[in-house]
C-alpha positions as CSV (number, residue, x, y, z in Angstrom):
1,X,-8.4,-9.6,-19.2
2,X,-5.9,-8.1,-21.6
3,X,-2.9,-6.5,-19.8
4,X,-3.6,-3.2,-21.5
5,X,-7.2,-3.1,-20.2
6,X,-5.9,-4.1,-16.7
7,X,-3.3,-1.3,-16.8
8,X,-5.9,1.2,-17.8
9,X,-8.3,0.1,-15.0
10,X,-5.5,0.4,-12.5
11,X,-4.5,3.8,-13.7
12,X,-8.1,5.0,-13.4
13,X,-8.4,3.5,-9.9
14,X,-5.1,5.2,-8.9
15,X,-6.4,8.6,-10.0
16,X,-9.8,8.2,-8.4
17,X,-8.4,6.8,-5.1
18,X,-5.8,9.6,-4.8
19,X,-8.4,12.2,-5.5
20,X,-10.6,10.8,-2.8
21,X,-7.7,10.8,-0.3
22,X,-6.8,14.3,-1.3
23,X,-10.3,15.5,-0.5
24,X,-10.0,13.9,2.9
25,X,-6.6,15.5,3.5
26,X,-8.1,18.9,2.5
27,X,-10.9,18.4,5.0
28,X,-8.4,17.4,7.8
29,X,-6.3,20.5,7.0
30,X,-9.3,22.8,6.9
31,X,-10.6,21.5,10.2
32,X,-7.0,21.6,11.7
33,X,-7.2,17.9,12.6
34,X,-3.7,16.4,13.0
35,X,-3.2,13.2,11.1
36,X,-1.9,11.5,14.2
37,X,-4.9,12.6,16.4
38,X,-6.0,9.5,18.4
39,X,-9.6,8.3,18.3
40,X,-10.7,10.5,15.4
41,X,-12.8,8.8,12.8
42,X,-11.4,11.0,10.0
43,X,-7.8,10.1,11.0
44,X,-8.7,6.4,11.2
45,X,-10.2,6.7,7.7
46,X,-7.1,8.4,6.5
47,X,-4.9,5.6,7.9
48,X,-7.2,3.0,6.2
49,X,-6.9,4.9,2.9
50,X,-3.1,4.9,3.2
51,X,-3.2,1.1,3.6
52,X,-5.4,0.7,0.5
53,X,-3.1,3.0,-1.6
54,X,-0.2,0.6,-0.7
55,X,-1.9,-2.4,-2.4
56,X,-0.1,-3.8,-5.4
57,X,-3.0,-3.6,-7.8
58,X,-1.0,-5.3,-10.6
59,X,-0.9,-8.5,-8.4
60,X,-4.7,-8.6,-8.1
61,X,-7.1,-10.5,-10.2
62,X,-9.8,-8.8,-12.2
63,X,-12.4,-9.7,-9.5
64,X,-10.2,-8.3,-6.8
65,X,-9.8,-5.1,-8.9
66,X,-13.5,-4.9,-9.1
67,X,-13.7,-5.1,-5.3
68,X,-11.1,-2.4,-4.9
69,X,-13.1,-0.2,-7.3
70,X,-16.3,-0.8,-5.3
71,X,-14.4,0.1,-2.1
72,X,-13.2,3.4,-3.5
73,X,-16.6,4.2,-4.9
74,X,-18.2,3.5,-1.5
75,X,-15.5,5.6,0.3
76,X,-16.1,8.5,-2.1
77,X,-19.8,8.3,-1.5
78,X,-19.2,8.2,2.3
79,X,-17.0,11.3,2.1
80,X,-19.6,13.1,0.0
81,X,-22.6,12.1,2.1
82,X,-21.3,12.1,5.7
83,X,-18.0,14.0,6.2
84,X,-17.5,16.6,3.5
85,X,-20.8,18.3,3.4
């Protein structure tokens, strides 16, 4: 993969993932759920999202980037279908 294409893919992933996280944060705020609330599925999901956002995407292979993209697409679908109705 050409570095330019990889950079574009990473930028798109960053924008998409941050938008997904922002929607979850909006939901937590609207529902008055503290981000440190124990045993709350939304908070656990938020913590997982934070870990995923800390990945160094530039260190990943193309196949790994594809997996990260699939993860964020699945999480976006999960939020749309289960949590943020």
